[in-house]
KEFIRO-640112 format. One record per residue (C-alpha): chain; x, y, z; residue number from 0. Coordinates in Angstrom, 2 decimals. Layout:
<keros>
kero chain->A x->X y->Y z->Z resi->NUM
...
</keros>
This chain:
<keros>
kero chain->A x->117.59 y->57.91 z->162.32 resi->0
kero chain->A x->115.75 y->58.38 z->159.04 resi->1
kero chain->A x->117.13 y->60.30 z->156.08 resi->2
kero chain->A x->114.69 y->61.79 z->153.58 resi->3
kero chain->A x->115.58 y->63.12 z->150.14 resi->4
kero chain->A x->113.01 y->64.87 z->147.96 resi->5
kero chain->A x->113.12 y->65.17 z->144.20 resi->6
kero chain->A x->110.83 y->66.10 z->141.33 resi->7
kero chain->A x->110.35 y->69.80 z->141.86 resi->8
kero chain->A x->110.66 y->72.32 z->139.09 resi->9
kero chain->A x->108.99 y->75.03 z->137.04 resi->10
kero chain->A x->105.58 y->74.32 z->135.52 resi->11
kero chain->A x->102.81 y->76.37 z->133.98 resi->12
kero chain->A x->99.48 y->76.77 z->135.71 resi->13
kero chain->A x->97.29 y->73.77 z->135.03 resi->14
kero chain->A x->100.27 y->71.46 z->134.72 resi->15
kero chain->A x->101.40 y->68.53 z->136.83 resi->16
kero chain->A x->104.42 y->67.43 z->138.82 resi->17
kero chain->A x->105.18 y->64.36 z->140.87 resi->18
kero chain->A x->107.39 y->64.74 z->143.91 resi->19
kero chain->A x->109.26 y->61.78 z->145.35 resi->20
kero chain->A x->110.74 y->61.31 z->148.79 resi->21
kero chain->A x->113.25 y->58.52 z->149.23 resi->22
kero chain->A x->113.82 y->57.30 z->152.78 resi->23
kero chain->A x->116.75 y->55.45 z->154.24 resi->24
kero chain->A x->118.23 y->54.58 z->157.59 resi->25
kero chain->A x->115.31 y->52.95 z->159.36 resi->26
kero chain->A x->112.20 y->50.89 z->158.86 resi->27
kero chain->A x->110.32 y->53.23 z->156.56 resi->28
kero chain->A x->107.07 y->51.29 z->156.75 resi->29
kero chain->A x->106.72 y->52.03 z->160.48 resi->30
kero chain->A x->106.32 y->55.76 z->159.95 resi->31
kero chain->A x->103.52 y->58.09 z->159.04 resi->32
kero chain->A x->104.59 y->60.36 z->156.21 resi->33
kero chain->A x->103.61 y->63.88 z->155.32 resi->34
kero chain->A x->104.20 y->66.63 z->152.82 resi->35
kero chain->A x->104.41 y->70.26 z->153.87 resi->36
kero chain->A x->105.20 y->73.42 z->151.97 resi->37
kero chain->A x->106.56 y->76.85 z->152.75 resi->38
kero chain->A x->106.22 y->79.91 z->150.57 resi->39
kero chain->A x->108.46 y->82.99 z->151.04 resi->40
kero chain->A x->107.39 y->84.98 z->154.06 resi->41
kero chain->A x->104.87 y->82.38 z->155.18 resi->42
kero chain->A x->104.82 y->79.64 z->157.76 resi->43
kero chain->A x->105.24 y->76.00 z->156.84 resi->44
kero chain->A x->101.84 y->74.52 z->156.11 resi->45
kero chain->A x->100.39 y->71.04 z->155.90 resi->46
kero chain->A x->99.70 y->69.62 z->152.46 resi->47
kero chain->A x->99.02 y->65.88 z->152.83 resi->48
kero chain->A x->99.72 y->62.91 z->155.08 resi->49
kero chain->A x->99.18 y->59.21 z->155.16 resi->50
kero chain->A x->99.38 y->56.42 z->157.68 resi->51
kero chain->A x->102.13 y->53.82 z->157.58 resi->52
kero chain->A x->99.71 y->51.46 z->155.85 resi->53
kero chain->A x->99.01 y->54.00 z->153.13 resi->54
kero chain->A x->95.27 y->53.44 z->153.53 resi->55
kero chain->A x->94.33 y->56.50 z->155.55 resi->56
kero chain->A x->95.15 y->59.87 z->153.99 resi->57
kero chain->A x->94.46 y->63.49 z->154.77 resi->58
kero chain->A x->94.72 y->66.62 z->152.65 resi->59
kero chain->A x->94.66 y->70.34 z->153.14 resi->60
kero chain->A x->91.48 y->71.86 z->151.75 resi->61
kero chain->A x->93.53 y->73.93 z->149.31 resi->62
kero chain->A x->94.86 y->70.83 z->147.53 resi->63
kero chain->A x->92.01 y->68.36 z->147.98 resi->64
kero chain->A x->90.99 y->66.85 z->144.66 resi->65
kero chain->A x->94.19 y->68.00 z->142.94 resi->66
kero chain->A x->97.00 y->66.33 z->144.93 resi->67
kero chain->A x->97.43 y->62.67 z->145.78 resi->68
kero chain->A x->99.82 y->61.23 z->148.37 resi->69
kero chain->A x->100.92 y->57.63 z->148.14 resi->70
kero chain->A x->103.72 y->55.38 z->149.30 resi->71
kero chain->A x->105.60 y->52.34 z->148.13 resi->72
kero chain->A x->107.04 y->50.64 z->151.19 resi->73
kero chain->A x->108.98 y->48.19 z->149.05 resi->74
kero chain->A x->110.85 y->51.16 z->147.53 resi->75
kero chain->A x->110.95 y->53.21 z->150.75 resi->76
kero chain->A x->109.44 y->56.08 z->148.83 resi->77
kero chain->A x->106.49 y->58.42 z->149.29 resi->78
kero chain->A x->105.03 y->60.41 z->146.42 resi->79
kero chain->A x->102.99 y->63.55 z->145.95 resi->80
kero chain->A x->101.20 y->63.72 z->142.62 resi->81
kero chain->A x->100.20 y->67.32 z->141.95 resi->82
kero chain->A x->97.71 y->68.08 z->139.21 resi->83
kero chain->A x->95.97 y->71.28 z->138.10 resi->84
kero chain->A x->98.73 y->73.33 z->139.68 resi->85
kero chain->A x->98.09 y->76.96 z->140.53 resi->86
kero chain->A x->100.52 y->79.86 z->141.06 resi->87
kero chain->A x->99.58 y->79.81 z->144.76 resi->88
kero chain->A x->101.05 y->76.30 z->144.98 resi->89
kero chain->A x->104.50 y->77.83 z->144.52 resi->90
kero chain->A x->106.63 y->76.91 z->147.54 resi->91
kero chain->A x->109.41 y->74.72 z->148.82 resi->92
kero chain->A x->107.92 y->71.30 z->149.44 resi->93
kero chain->A x->109.17 y->69.19 z->152.32 resi->94
kero chain->A x->108.77 y->65.51 z->153.03 resi->95
kero chain->A x->108.45 y->64.50 z->156.68 resi->96
kero chain->A x->108.33 y->61.28 z->158.64 resi->97
kero chain->A x->107.15 y->60.60 z->162.14 resi->98
kero chain->A x->105.60 y->58.18 z->164.55 resi->99
kero chain->A x->102.27 y->59.98 z->164.56 resi->100
kero chain->A x->99.87 y->60.64 z->161.73 resi->101
kero chain->A x->99.26 y->64.36 z->161.99 resi->102
kero chain->A x->98.74 y->67.64 z->160.16 resi->103
kero chain->A x->101.07 y->69.42 z->162.60 resi->104
kero chain->A x->104.70 y->69.76 z->161.55 resi->105
kero chain->A x->105.81 y->69.49 z->165.17 resi->106
kero chain->A x->104.69 y->65.83 z->165.20 resi->107
kero chain->A x->107.24 y->64.86 z->162.56 resi->108
kero chain->A x->110.78 y->64.07 z->163.69 resi->109
kero chain->A x->112.43 y->63.66 z->160.31 resi->110
kero chain->A x->112.57 y->66.12 z->157.42 resi->111
kero chain->A x->114.03 y->66.31 z->153.96 resi->112
kero chain->A x->115.90 y->69.29 z->152.60 resi->113
kero chain->A x->113.00 y->70.44 z->150.43 resi->114
kero chain->A x->112.40 y->70.80 z->146.71 resi->115
kero chain->A x->111.28 y->73.97 z->144.96 resi->116
kero chain->A x->108.02 y->73.99 z->143.04 resi->117
kero chain->A x->107.29 y->77.08 z->140.96 resi->118
kero chain->A x->104.02 y->77.49 z->139.08 resi->119
kero chain->A x->103.89 y->80.28 z->136.51 resi->120
kero chain->A x->100.67 y->81.98 z->135.48 resi->121
</keros>
């Protein structure tokens, strides 16, 4: 069993930056692919970014490509999402997820955090 705890969300003006963190515990963190997803009110959960257990291979949603960066520190059992040039449409609850398979599909991730709210004002 893997426990994931997100932090770093908050309120920021458009054009600003935030860095989300996801601390993992309970299992060998380095064995898992990790992803970030988000869900806005009234919308389905959508893929944001993912990376392989090695941290070398990454994937991003087109809507965040060039603005967001996913990374991991296996020594600290933590995955990060650096978000720059934030837009009001980035407003959502952001979730960290871990799974055995590197994927953009939320169904491929077995472990989820509780989410952290990101609000971008215009």
